[in-house]
Phi, psi and omega in degrees: 000133181260124178259170184294179185289335180294137186214143172216141180296317180230130173249131175248125183256106180118126182252032171281187184299323180297311179296322180294317179298318178294315182297313180298317181298314181290317180297324176300334181258020174061032172271122180299125185232137169236125182247132177246127177234126184286337180274168180282002182213160176274167176116341180062231179291339177271070184221178184229167171214159183275128171268111190295326183290315181275344185062024177258147164280120180246140181285140180298334176199142179294125177247134175226157173249176176225166179300333181281353182273070191295319183289320177296315181296324178291323176299318178298321175297316183299317185266001173083028179243006183299328181289352179267017175238138174257127181272117177270117178258009176215129176253155182241105177265125182248116182211185180301154182291329184229156185303319186271355187281158176256138188303325183284347185256333183234160180298155176275155176234140175274118177258113180277124188244111182211158180284145172285126185292345185261347186257139177279161172294140009264013183274350188298334182258002180303312179299326179293315176298320181296336182271359181292120188290335190265007173241139177284166179296324176297320179291324178294320177295317177296323178296315179300318178296319180296318179296318179297315181295322179297316180296327182275351185283131171264123187262130172269101186293345177278342183211054185261150177275176168282162177293330178298315179294320180295318180297323177296320178296327181276001177059038171289138181292156179297325178297317179294319179297312183293320191260353176232292185302315180294316182301313183286311189287321179295320177295320184284322190243354178051048173213161175287154182298330180282005176236353182272131179288151179300320184296320180286324175297317179300318181298319179303312185281321181292308183285325185275330188237329192253336191284315186212159190300316188259005183297332185278348181303140179259132179250119186248129177298140179256005176225159177301149184298327179299318178291322184295308185262323185291300188286310187293312184286327175301313179297320180300315181294318180295323177294336179269009180069016171284150180256126182238124176249118174265159182053036180227103183269153175258131181269326178196161175261133180269130180238152175209127181053044177060036175216155179283133174236352179166183176226152174249131180275164182294336178274005177098344179294151178240136181241121177282140177201158178266337185218141179224138177247118176273112182234056181241168175304150186299335181293341185258352189301310185293339177296333184272354187241159177302154182302331181299339181287344183299332178258007182294130184305321185296327185249009185299330186277341190292334178288345179267352177294133179258159182242153179234145183267156171229133180247137175240135175248119182257127185231135174239119179252163179278356179209167180282130179262342174200149176269352180298138178288334180199170174203147174249125187262142177246139180062037182226158168295313176293144181247315178228148169240134174240121179278087189294328179298316179286315183299319185259001180052048183276158173294145179263012182301322180267002179119170177270122193256124178234138176246127178254132182247133176235102180276161181050049188275042176304316184297321181294317180293324176293319179294327178297322178292337181264008173109354177285125187271167174300323179298322178298316182292317178298318178299320180295321178295315180296323177299318177297315179298325180292325177289325181281313180237098182304337178303334181299329182294328179274346183282144175266128177281114182275328184194149176214156179204139178240132182232129176243123172269103189290331178239056186293318183217161171276149184280131182269062180281160176304135180088359184295331182296333178286347181265345187272124183277159172291162178286339177264136178252178179275359176265128181299125177085006180247128183228160179240146173215140181158151182297345180279349177283177185283099180239345187084357180246154173287187182286094183218169174296326176299314179298321179297312180296317178302318181296320178296320178292320180293321176298318178296322177302311180297318182294315179297321178299318180291338176275000182081021179236059185298138181203137175274117185259338182269146173299132186265349185231128177284145175276098185239131180293153180299318182295322178295323177298318182290313186288322190244002180056042181277000000 
């Protein structure tokens, strides 16, 4: 097959974090790269849009990193955006004042959660766990035992239970499950406990809380995601002589004799290339390939990957309802609050801006189909905020908006690892990148960056330039190694 005169050694399809990580890595090594993104901006799901009433760029979903996300954090250093994240070394958990109380009946208490500066991991967070007002001492002791047992557990990924089933076996109280395990895991993995695999739950706690002192720190962007990934990384790629086309979709990849020979764009143009990296959501992969690929062993599992939604409620008040930069809610519909005005040091001319995040919002999407309106959900969120911060009752709501990303993440159900493909395929010159590929991580920015680096590793190896791009050694405290055999 003869393709047009346009040619690129490597074509990357998709400008999300996976595609960007791959593109930057290859361009740094002087590999000619052409990246096609169908949207008008880079960043993929980590992007923003303009809210015309508030005149703010609002993120489609709040994205945060953690101290344990080593590859993502290193990528941010590489492309020069690390200074656009604020590292939170203290979290604010807001729950009932006493263990047996119900949130709607008693006042809420702010529980400040921070590491003890004198204790090594994994003991550094013991005082913080001990200070949680909404768990009894018996529950805290049971929680410590549960965390230790989880860290020591070897998971058979071919026959693993859900974390809900495992917690029942460990005799964790329902109060502990609702007010600790559920709060952490639903926020981290955006799924219900009865759908989260034991192995992914274990990874959250081992890597995020037990392995090293600073792994639990939360890193929050201080600029809109479009500015963070779109503008800065676009300029970085262009400075490296990479070619980036926005609002330019690819309709299919051209193959011949089981090898890549080019891509066809949606406008009909054809680009010759020797290598192509598919870095799009898993739902779109097979659209780019011949129909025969639907039964291809390498990609057979991706159609079985399920997706989970995340809902964000954006609120602008005429006054400040709290000075806290963020909050984690217990016993609430709302799960996280981000004080965007403070985090981003925004003007208050259009109001004080707060973003509420509700992960694994299956119930909300189901209720919407049954007639519950966005206004009903926004009212319920504001009612919760009024109980937590009475100042909200005096505040005037200037504007509100609710956004649901229906396919925000893939669901980390038991057996999901058998469905995730490698970044290298059996077709010469064809590679995959995306947080849904086999990275060992759930659907996170860390997983996306890792997949891009792994795709670049395979591609460089096939070019005769083998290089290890991923960090090979975890930062694990000596005590954690001894206690948990990490």
